[in-house]
VOLUM-196658 format. One record per atom (N, C-alpha, C, CB): chain; x, y, z. Coordinates in nm, 4 decimals. Glycine has a CB too. Layout:
N
A;X;Y;Z
...
***
This chain:
100
A;-1.7992;1.7498;0.4474
A;-1.6986;1.6694;0.5115
A;-1.5628;1.7037;0.4486
A;-1.7315;1.5176;0.4983
A;-1.4711;1.7477;0.5320
A;-1.3392;1.7853;0.4836
A;-1.2460;1.6649;0.4886
A;-1.2818;1.9019;0.5663
A;-1.1697;1.6470;0.3829
A;-1.0755;1.5353;0.3739
A;-0.9341;1.5888;0.3741
A;-1.1012;1.4506;0.2473
A;-0.8432;1.5095;0.4296
A;-0.7037;1.5494;0.4405
A;-0.6164;1.4362;0.3865
A;-0.6664;1.5838;0.5882
A;-0.5142;1.4717;0.3105
A;-0.4259;1.3725;0.2492
A;-0.3144;1.3346;0.3470
A;-0.3661;1.4268;0.1166
A;-0.2936;1.2063;0.3606
A;-0.1830;1.1514;0.4380
A;-0.1229;1.0369;0.3567
A;-0.2302;1.1026;0.5804
A;-0.0125;0.9828;0.4029
A;0.0507;0.8669;0.3395
A;0.0173;0.7415;0.4177
A;0.2038;0.8853;0.3298
A;-0.0016;0.6329;0.3460
A;-0.0116;0.5008;0.4059
A;0.1152;0.4266;0.3665
A;-0.1419;0.4239;0.3592
A;0.2008;0.4024;0.4653
A;0.3224;0.3242;0.4440
A;0.2926;0.1822;0.4889
A;0.4457;0.3846;0.5218
A;0.3108;0.0866;0.3988
A;0.2864;-0.0541;0.4290
A;0.4183;-0.1291;0.4215
A;0.1818;-0.1158;0.3314
A;0.4451;-0.2069;0.5255
A;0.5665;-0.2884;0.5352
A;0.5221;-0.4332;0.5485
A;0.6576;-0.2444;0.6569
A;0.5697;-0.5185;0.4604
A;0.5461;-0.6619;0.4734
A;0.6827;-0.7249;0.4944
A;0.4715;-0.7225;0.3467
A;0.6968;-0.7948;0.6068
A;0.8279;-0.8476;0.6427
A;0.8159;-0.9663;0.7360
A;0.9127;-0.7395;0.7071
A;0.9293;-1.0162;0.7793
A;0.9372;-1.1324;0.8663
A;0.8843;-1.0998;1.0062
A;1.0816;-1.1827;0.8744
A;0.8029;-1.1885;1.0601
A;0.7438;-1.1680;1.1924
A;0.8487;-1.1537;1.3012
A;0.6516;-1.2823;1.2261
A;0.9631;-1.2138;1.2840
A;1.0688;-1.2063;1.3849
A;1.1181;-1.0633;1.4071
A;1.1852;-1.2947;1.3441
A;1.0928;-0.9743;1.3131
A;1.1368;-0.8348;1.3244
A;1.0374;-0.7451;1.3975
A;1.1620;-0.7787;1.1874
A;0.9223;-0.7963;1.4358
A;0.8152;-0.7109;1.4868
A;0.8596;-0.6179;1.5999
A;0.7016;-0.7965;1.5348
A;0.9164;-0.6698;1.7048
A;0.9527;-0.5855;1.8204
A;1.0541;-0.4792;1.7814
A;1.0093;-0.6718;1.9345
A;1.1514;-0.5152;1.6997
A;1.2535;-0.4200;1.6571
A;1.1931;-0.3105;1.5699
A;1.3653;-0.4921;1.5812
A;1.1074;-0.3488;1.4762
A;1.0457;-0.2507;1.3875
A;0.9524;-0.1563;1.4628
A;0.9695;-0.3212;1.2771
A;0.8803;-0.2082;1.5607
A;0.7922;-0.1231;1.6416
A;0.8748;-0.0150;1.7115
A;0.7139;-0.2081;1.7463
A;0.9890;-0.0536;1.7676
A;1.0769;0.0467;1.8311
A;1.1248;0.1493;1.7294
A;1.1983;-0.0217;1.8976
A;1.1656;0.1021;1.6114
A;1.2124;0.1941;1.5067
A;1.1016;0.2902;1.4650
A;1.2625;0.1154;1.3841
A;0.9835;0.2390;1.4406
A;0.8716;0.3215;1.3948
A;0.8333;0.4244;1.5001
A;0.7506;0.2339;1.3605
A;0.8299;0.3841;1.6257
A;0.8021;0.4794;1.7343
A;0.9095;0.5879;1.7406
A;0.7934;0.4060;1.8697
A;1.0347;0.5467;1.7323
A;1.1469;0.6409;1.7400
A;1.1472;0.7400;1.6229
A;1.2791;0.5643;1.7431
A;1.0919;0.6976;1.5103
A;1.0882;0.7826;1.3913
A;0.9596;0.8653;1.3829
A;1.1023;0.6971;1.2663
A;0.8895;0.8786;1.4944
A;0.7805;0.9752;1.5139
A;0.6458;0.9400;1.4524
A;0.8221;1.1036;1.4601
A;0.6213;0.8129;1.4253
A;0.4861;0.7753;1.3829
A;0.3941;0.7835;1.5040
A;0.4836;0.6314;1.3199
A;0.2717;0.8248;1.4829
A;0.1750;0.8346;1.5929
A;0.1136;0.7006;1.6277
A;0.0655;0.9324;1.5577
A;0.1254;0.6039;1.5378
A;0.0684;0.4721;1.5618
A;0.0887;0.3827;1.4407
A;-0.0804;0.4831;1.5956
A;0.0404;0.2617;1.4527
A;0.0551;0.1628;1.3455
A;-0.0439;0.0503;1.3706
A;0.2017;0.1077;1.3379
A;-0.0657;-0.0302;1.2688
A;-0.1482;-0.1508;1.2789
A;-0.0653;-0.2668;1.2275
A;-0.2829;-0.1368;1.1984
A;-0.0673;-0.3782;1.3005
A;0.0082;-0.4963;1.2604
A;-0.0885;-0.6134;1.2451
A;0.1202;-0.5296;1.3640
A;-0.0765;-0.6825;1.1328
A;-0.1561;-0.8032;1.1089
A;-0.0645;-0.9135;1.0570
A;-0.2718;-0.7752;1.0079
A;-0.1071;-1.0384;1.0733
A;-0.0335;-1.1509;1.0171
A;-0.0523;-1.1510;0.8660
A;-0.0806;-1.2857;1.0791
A;0.0487;-1.1989;0.7945
A;0.0430;-1.2021;0.6480
A;0.1027;-1.3329;0.5973
A;0.1182;-1.0805;0.5867
A;0.0520;-1.3791;0.4845
A;0.1037;-1.4989;0.4189
A;0.1212;-1.4666;0.2715
A;0.0083;-1.6222;0.4394
A;0.2119;-1.5378;0.2060
A;0.2284;-1.5160;0.0634
A;0.3544;-1.5793;0.0094
A;0.2290;-1.3698;0.0336
A;0.3850;-1.5459;-0.1150
A;0.5015;-1.5995;-0.1833
A;0.5704;-1.4865;-0.2565
A;0.4626;-1.7132;-0.2807
A;0.7015;-1.4875;-0.2513
A;0.7797;-1.3863;-0.3201
A;0.9157;-1.4398;-0.3573
A;0.7940;-1.2622;-0.2346
A;1.0085;-1.3496;-0.3819
A;1.1418;-1.3888;-0.4276
A;1.2180;-1.4709;-0.3248
A;1.2216;-1.2665;-0.4629
A;1.1795;-1.4624;-0.1983
A;1.2475;-1.5399;-0.0936
A;1.1668;-1.6623;-0.0517
A;1.2740;-1.4519;0.0282
A;1.0707;-1.7008;-0.1341
A;0.9960;-1.8237;-0.1090
A;0.8583;-1.8004;-0.0511
A;1.0729;-1.9111;-0.0173
A;0.7953;-1.9102;-0.0103
A;0.6609;-1.9067;0.0466
A;0.6701;-1.8810;0.1955
A;0.5852;-2.0382;0.0188
A;0.5870;-1.7893;0.2441
A;0.5788;-1.7578;0.3865
A;0.4369;-1.7919;0.4290
A;0.6146;-1.6056;0.4168
A;0.4208;-1.9083;0.4946
A;0.2853;-1.9547;0.5220
A;0.2421;-1.9387;0.6669
A;0.2735;-2.0972;0.4835
A;0.3273;-1.8851;0.7531
A;0.2951;-1.8613;0.8941
A;0.2622;-1.9899;0.9688
A;0.1785;-1.7653;0.9050
A;0.3115;-2.1035;0.9211
A;0.2892;-2.2296;0.9893
A;0.3533;-2.2330;1.1267
A;0.3416;-2.3426;0.9063
A;0.4610;-2.1600;1.1439
A;0.5223;-2.1415;1.2751
A;0.5866;-2.0036;1.2751
A;0.6277;-2.2546;1.3073
A;0.6080;-1.9467;1.3899
A;0.6465;-1.8053;1.4011
A;0.7671;-1.7689;1.3166
A;0.6751;-1.7716;1.5444
A;0.8665;-1.8548;1.3113
A;0.9886;-1.8227;1.2378
A;0.9644;-1.8091;1.0876
A;1.0934;-1.9290;1.2630
A;0.8573;-1.8682;1.0358
A;0.8322;-1.8577;0.8926
A;0.7184;-1.7615;0.8605
A;0.8012;-1.9940;0.8358
A;0.6656;-1.6931;0.9614
A;0.5531;-1.6033;0.9401
A;0.5950;-1.4654;0.8919
A;0.4746;-1.5900;1.0665
A;0.5004;-1.3963;0.8347
A;0.5174;-1.2576;0.7930
A;0.4173;-1.1707;0.8676
A;0.4996;-1.2428;0.6394
A;0.4488;-1.0445;0.8762
A;0.3555;-0.9457;0.9286
A;0.3410;-0.8337;0.8271
A;0.4030;-0.8905;1.0657
A;0.2315;-0.7634;0.8419
A;0.2048;-0.6443;0.7601
A;0.1852;-0.5299;0.8591
A;0.0770;-0.6633;0.6643
A;0.2702;-0.4293;0.8477
A;0.2617;-0.3122;0.9339
A;0.2133;-0.1962;0.8491
A;0.3993;-0.2799;1.0014
A;0.1078;-0.1296;0.8942
A;0.0537;-0.0141;0.8232
A;0.0679;0.1089;0.9122
A;-0.0955;-0.0372;0.7829
A;0.1257;0.2135;0.8549
A;0.1459;0.3383;0.9265
A;0.0813;0.4501;0.8454
A;0.2979;0.3661;0.9507
A;-0.0104;0.5228;0.9058
A;-0.0708;0.6402;0.8423
A;-0.0029;0.7621;0.9050
A;-0.2298;0.6441;0.8616
A;0.0556;0.8463;0.8201
A;0.1318;0.9601;0.8712
A;0.1494;1.0638;0.7602
A;0.2701;0.9142;0.9259
A;0.2201;1.1710;0.7925
A;0.2482;1.2716;0.6893
A;0.3585;1.2200;0.5966
A;0.2897;1.4078;0.7540
A;0.3757;1.2866;0.4852
A;0.4701;1.2415;0.3830
A;0.6140;1.2396;0.4339
A;0.4604;1.3306;0.2606
A;0.6523;1.3384;0.5125
A;0.7896;1.3445;0.5627
A;0.8203;1.2257;0.6541
A;0.8131;1.4763;0.6380
A;0.7286;1.1944;0.7423
A;0.7486;1.0820;0.8339
A;0.7527;0.9503;0.7573
A;0.6373;1.0783;0.9399
A;0.6630;0.9329;0.6622
A;0.6618;0.8106;0.5811
A;0.7937;0.7949;0.5067
A;0.5442;0.8125;0.4812
A;0.8435;0.9022;0.4495
A;0.9702;0.8975;0.3780
A;1.0869;0.8641;0.4688
A;0.9955;1.0286;0.3098
A;1.0870;0.9205;0.5880
A;1.1946;0.8947;0.6842
A;1.1934;0.7483;0.7293
A;1.1811;0.9883;0.8063
A;1.0759;0.6964;0.7594
A;1.0652;0.5563;0.8017
A;1.1071;0.4637;0.6880
A;0.9207;0.5235;0.8471
A;1.0578;0.4887;0.5675
A;1.0911;0.4040;0.4529
A;1.2413;0.4037;0.4263
A;1.0158;0.4512;0.3279
A;1.3048;0.5197;0.4282
A;1.4490;0.5281;0.4042
A;1.5268;0.4511;0.5101
A;1.4944;0.6745;0.4019
A;1.4865;0.4647;0.6363
A;1.5547;0.3948;0.7445
A;1.5417;0.2433;0.7287
A;1.4985;0.4388;0.8800
A;1.4213;0.1960;0.7005
A;1.4005;0.0517;0.6858
A;1.4780;-0.0041;0.5671
A;1.2519;0.0210;0.6698
A;1.4786;0.0680;0.4559
A;1.5554;0.0238;0.3399
A;1.7035;0.0125;0.3745
A;1.5354;0.1204;0.2221
A;1.7560;0.1116;0.4409
A;1.8987;0.1143;0.4733
A;1.9379;0.0043;0.5723
A;1.9362;0.2501;0.5302
A;1.8531;-0.0227;0.6699
A;1.8908;-0.1132;0.7781
A;1.8419;-0.2576;0.7641
A;1.8403;-0.0587;0.9047
A;1.7454;-0.2837;0.6765
A;1.6866;-0.4180;0.6721
A;1.6835;-0.4844;0.5339
A;1.5484;-0.4111;0.7239
A;1.6794;-0.4074;0.4265
A;1.6586;-0.4659;0.2939
A;1.7617;-0.5729;0.2578
A;1.6614;-0.3572;0.1901
A;1.8863;-0.5531;0.2927
A;1.9906;-0.6467;0.2492
A;1.9812;-0.7832;0.3161
A;2.1259;-0.5878;0.2764
A;1.9247;-0.7896;0.4360
A;1.9314;-0.9127;0.5136
A;1.7976;-0.9766;0.5483
A;2.0036;-0.8861;0.6375
A;1.6882;-0.9131;0.5131
A;1.5570;-0.9650;0.5508
A;1.4609;-0.9587;0.4331
A;1.5002;-0.8866;0.6697
A;1.3623;-1.0477;0.4344
A;1.2543;-1.0405;0.3367
A;1.1665;-0.9224;0.3777
A;1.1715;-1.1759;0.3297
A;1.1614;-0.8203;0.2954
A;1.0848;-0.6994;0.3288
A;1.0472;-0.6271;0.2017
A;1.1653;-0.6058;0.4221
A;0.9221;-0.5833;0.1955
A;0.8800;-0.4916;0.0899
A;0.8120;-0.3727;0.1568
A;0.7839;-0.5621;-0.0134
A;0.8226;-0.2598;0.0924
A;0.7576;-0.1369;0.1377
A;0.6787;-0.0809;0.0210
A;0.8616;-0.0325;0.1913
A;0.5625;-0.0263;0.0501
A;0.4940;0.0522;-0.0511
A;0.4174;0.1641;0.0164
A;0.3996;-0.0358;-0.1356
A;0.3996;0.2725;-0.0568
A;0.3355;0.3920;-0.0049
A;0.2254;0.4354;-0.0988
A;0.4370;0.5048;0.0149
A;0.1199;0.4893;-0.0408
A;0.0130;0.5443;-0.1232
A;-0.0485;0.6643;-0.0526
A;-0.0947;0.4371;-0.1532
A;-0.1086;0.7508;-0.1315
A;-0.1826;0.8639;-0.0757
A;-0.3198;0.8145;-0.0328
A;-0.1947;0.9810;-0.1789
A;-0.3633;0.8586;0.0835
A;-0.4965;0.8247;0.1318
A;-0.5630;0.9511;0.1849
A;-0.4901;0.7146;0.2419
A;-0.6940;0.9478;0.1963
A;-0.7688;1.0572;0.2570
A;-0.8117;1.0144;0.3959
A;-0.8919;1.0971;0.1703
A;-0.7911;1.1021;0.4931
A;-0.8347;1.0740;0.6299
A;-0.9359;1.1795;0.6721
A;-0.7137;1.0709;0.7282
A;-1.0239;1.1416;0.7621
A;-1.1271;1.2324;0.8079
A;-1.0944;1.2937;0.9440
A;-1.2591;1.1603;0.8146
A;-0.9961;1.2385;1.0123
A;-0.9531;1.2907;1.1427
A;-0.8031;1.3162;1.1397
A;-0.9895;1.1917;1.2577
A;-0.7596;1.4243;1.0766
A;-0.6169;1.4476;1.0554
A;-0.5358;1.4600;1.1839
A;-0.5987;1.5709;0.9746
A;-0.5989;1.4999;1.2911
A;-0.5263;1.5172;1.4184
A;-0.4736;1.3829;1.4714
A;-0.6186;1.5829;1.5241
A;-0.5284;1.2726;1.4254
A;-0.4852;1.1404;1.4686
A;-0.3534;1.0993;1.4027
A;-0.5930;1.0377;1.4376
A;-0.3137;1.1669;1.2933
A;-0.2004;1.1247;1.2147
A;-0.0994;1.2359;1.1996
A;-0.2454;1.0770;1.0799
***
């Protein structure tokens, strides 16, 4: 079984940004993404998803390193100052590289 290295870019941010971020991620050449609801506490307080305006989402994008870097740089530049958002990246192994 051959394995291929890709990046997993994870974005945890305010649910209100979902539609805008999906457009950005598509425009920045990601082949796809997964979005799930998220709850937690951080420097901007508790986000418990009790109602949409206080909810968080977690967006996961599996892609090549260049695409992950481009998306991360864009999100940092355009959203970090005004929204609760964290990004993290890790190397992962995929078994179907053509999907990413």
